[in-house]
C-alpha positions, 0 to 999 in steps of 0.5 A: 908758156909764160910771158917771161919765157916768150920775152926771154926767147926774143933776146935769143939771136944766136945759140951763143945768146941762148947759152948766155941766158941759160947760164944766168938763169941756172944754178951752178950744178945744173949749168955745169951738168949741161956745159961740162965734159969729161976730163980736161974737156979737150974733146968738148972744145974740139967738137965746136972748134973743128967746124972752123977747119971745114971751109966752103967752096961755093958755086957762085951764080948757081942759084935763083931767088927762090928759097932752097928746099931744106926737106929730106928724110931720115930712115924713111921719115920726112923732115923739114930740114937735115937737123934733129934733136939729140937725146939729153938727160935730166932736162926737167931740172933745166926747165919743168917742161923738159922733154915735153917742150922738146918734142913739141918744138921739134914737131912744130919745126917739122923735125923730130926729137930723140927721147933719152932714157934719162928723161924726167918724164915718162915715155908715154907722157912724151909721146902724148905731147909729141906733135911729130915723130920721135925716136927713143934712146936706150940705156940698159937701165935695169939690165937686159930685163929693164931694157926689155920693158923700156923697149916695149913701152917705146914700141907701144907709144909709137916711137919710130926708131931705137937709138942704142948708146954704146959709148957709156959702159960707165960714166966719164970723168965729169969733173964739174959734177964731181966738184958739186958732189952730186950724182944720179939718182938725185934725191930731194932730201935734207942733205941735197937741199943743204948742199945745193942751197947756197948755189940755188938761192941766187937764181930765184926764177929757176927756184920758183919754177922747180918748186912749182914742179915739186922738185921733180928730179927723179929718173922717172923711167927707172922707178917703174922697172921690175926685176923678179916680180919686184920694182927696182929703185932708181939706184938699183936700175942704174947699178944693173945698167953699169953691170950690163951696158949695151954691147954689139951682141945685144943687137940681135936680141933687140931686133927681136924686141923692136919692130923698126929701125935701130941705130948705133950711137957713139961710133967714131971709127971705121971698124965700129961703123962696119961692126954696126952693119954686121950686127944689123944696125939700120944707121949710125950716129957719129958721136963722142957723147958731147965730149962727156965720156972719153976725153981726147978722142976726135971731134965728131966732124973730123971722124965723120968722113972715115965712118961715111967711107966705111959704111959706103952708103949701106946705112944712114949716117948721122952726126952729133956733136958741136953743132951751133950754127946752120952752117955747121949742119950744111958742112956735116951734110956735105961730108956725108951725114944724112942729118946733124943732131943738136943736144946742147943747143936745144938744152940751152934754149930750154934752160933760157926760155922754156919751150919758146927758147927751143922754138927760137933756137930751131928757127935760127938754125933753120934760117942759117941752113937756108942762108948757107945753102943760098951762099954755097949754091945749093937749091936742095939737100941732094946738091950739098956734097963733098965738092962744096967743102975743103977739110984738113988732109989728115981727116982723109978723103 
């Protein structure tokens, strides 16, 4: 943790500030990876803008001067607030600390982070750096054989839950990434360096940090997977994933491999929510992959109510997408989410100021959850319910 990072973190007063500082620090290809969505980015924008359509109905005069109780639990694990860190891939190219910083910041804030299969750090490295509980997000890298190895490593390392992403049978049409001509697996060879040089040189702070980290861009969890007694390359692992992505039928098999809760991530419809219950999922994450997969689907806050209604309390529901303020978290909880999850928000903090940047973003979001609860008249999380919000009629009851 450098003095420069700590100083940069003090300039973050909102998530929008972290976004602005991250944009300034990062070269174009890395910034567009964080910021970009699929197609025309309609869903990416809708994820954020839809929160403006949720209006509070405050209970005035209902609270005392005492601080509200923000604590809750997620799949039986106590957390200090209903806010979790979503999985984000390639974080090591945003800052060398990557997911190590994320799990450290999450633990310090009394909540948990979810490690992406696409991390630049190993499953065991991140578990060792964690100061609190963590979940593991699973892609079928290397097909089912590779997935079995990843699941076993996560189990041995002590991750509390398995988050199975279902909305990525293939990458979405991410036009920003296509314009840069970069796609995983990233290789630090002459061609890549030549291509990126004009975009990287104007960002010396990022370049120095990346050089100190020896330009570690590998998807490290793909470089040690074995198939038929041979170690796969990253490209082979990715190709096997695309040939054999996770499906509903895999949940029975995963239940045999994993001793703990399993969540289905990428659910947007009532039918898929019921399907998740049918296959034995312990929770669902309402998510459209941050608008990075299929464009022109509903914003996640708009899809939340129908998913909550479909599961009818049988499993826990989480919301992922578009959260930029603590007030957004309170809206999600009011509409039935057990907790909200943030991805870009903590990635902005990481890219802007390393670990101190994530600490700062989480602190600001916590303060805004506290403030919003006081203003709507809720003294604890259990008091945040549908009576506190008004939503567009087309979103359903």
